[in-house]
N, C-alpha and C positions, 0 to 999 in steps of 0.2 A: 053121480053128481056130488058125492061126499068123499071125504078122506078120513079113514079111521086110523087112529094112533093106538098101537098095541104095546103092552108090556108083557114080555114073555119070560117066564121063569119055570124051570122044572118041566118044560114041555107043554105047559098050559099058557094060554094067552088071555089077558084081561084088557078090554077096551079102556084106554086112558083118556079118550077124547075124540070128538068128531069135528072136523072142519067142514063148514057148509058155506056155499056161496056160488059155486059153479052152476051153470044152467045146462050143461052137457056132460057127457061122460069124461072122467078124468083119465087121460091117456099117458101121462108121464109125470114122474116125481123126481126131485133133485134136492139134496140138502146142501146148504151153503151158509157158513158163518151164522148159525143160530136161526136161519130161515129154512122153511120148507117151501119149495117152489113147485107149483103144479101147472101143468099144461092141459087144456081141455078142448073138447070138440066145440065148445061155445065160443071159440076164437080168442080166449083170454089166457094169460099167464097170471096167476095170483101168487103173491108173496105172503107167507104166513109166519108169524112170530112163534117159534116153538116154545119159548118160555111163557109168554102170556096167552097164546092160543088163538089170537085173532088175526084177521086179514089186515095187513099193513100197506098193501099196494096191489094194483092191478094194471097189467099191460094189455092193451087192445091190439090184436093182430091185424084186423081188417081196415087198413088205412086206404086201400085202393078201391073199395066198393065191390070187390069180387064176391063170388058166392060164399055162403057160409062154410060149405064143406071144404073149399079150397084153402081157407085160413085156419082150419081146425089144427090145433097144436098136437103133434105126435111125438116129438123128441125134444129134449132139453139137455144142455151141457154148459158148463162154464167155458167160455172161449179164452178168457184170460182173467186176470185178477178179479175185477168186479164187472165183467161184461158177460152177459148171458146170451147164449145162442139158442134160438127156438126154431125148430123145423116143422113145416106144415105139410098137410095132406097134398097140397097143390105143388110141392116141390121147392118152395121158397124157404130160405134161411134168413132170419132177422137177428141182428145183434142189438142188444139193449144195454144201455148204461144203467145199472141198478141204482146208482146214487141219484141220478136225475130222472129216472123212470122214463127215458125217451129212447126211441129207436135211432141208432147211429149209422146203420148200414142195412141194406137189403140186397140179396142176390138170389137169382134163380139157380138153384143147385142141381135139381134133378127133374127128369120128365116123369112125373108121378110123385108119390109121397116120399118125404124124408122120414125114414123109419128109425134111424139112429144117428146120434151125434156123439163125438168123443173128442176130448182134448187130451193130447199126449205130447210130451216133449216140446211144448210151446206151439203145437200145431192143432188146427181144428180139422177133424175128419167128418164127412157126412156120408151116409150110406142110404141108398134109395131104391125105389121100385124099378128103376132102370137097370139094376144089376151092377152099378158102379159105386166105387168109393172115390170121393173127391177130397182133395187137400186144399185148405184155404189159409191164406195169410191174413189174419183178422186185423193186424196192425195197418195194413195197406188199404183195407176196405175195398179191395178190388172186386170187380164184377166177374172176373174169370178165375177159375181154380188154378193153383200153381202146380197141380199134379192130379193124376187120375189113375185108378186101378180098376181092372175088370173091363168087361165089354157088354154093351147093351144087347149084342147079338147072341152071346153064348150063356148068359146067366139070367135067372129070374131075380125077383126082388131080394135085396140083402136086408135082413131084419135087425141084426145085432152085430156089435163089434167089441172087442177087447184088445188092449195093447199090453205087451210085456217085452221089455228089453229090445226095443226096436222092431219087434214083430207085431203085425196087426192080424188078428184072427177075425174072420167074418163067418156068419151063419145065415143061410137064406132058404128060399123056396126050393132050390135044387137039392136040399138035404145034404149039402156038403159043408164041411168046415174048411175054409181056405186060409192059408197062411201066406202073408205078404211081408216082405222086408221093406218097410217104408223109408228106411235110411237110404235106399237106392234112388229115391225120387229126386 
């Protein structure tokens, strides 16, 4: 329920502060323009001022009255300049305008949890429990992905992604690192 900020020098760490306010486990962290952004099982995304140390905003995920677990936040990424993407346990991705602190789009991304979100080359990728990676055009706010990688039949959950030079690497339950050329989508 807390976030610890550490200063590390010479191999030793000293706690430089604690951010308190979430009512559930903190599942994801992201740094953006002097803010620390945290996603939690309590269905909120909190915005923390790294200079002053306090909470400067909170985004509530559960707008649809769904169960608490369904809206637990498991993944965060910047979708574009000041638009945050938040992925949930229930498979939903919500886009948030950080200046207005309001949701601008919601789409059902995966059957099961959204484990990872990644912005690369102006594209937003989501990886989920269904073993697929989906590509989203966040400018169009479309409800359908513009591309998909993987298969729900041949893979287990995909937990993490990194991108380098047009290649997308995924790691998941099947203990394989898969390399995808997303420029071919």
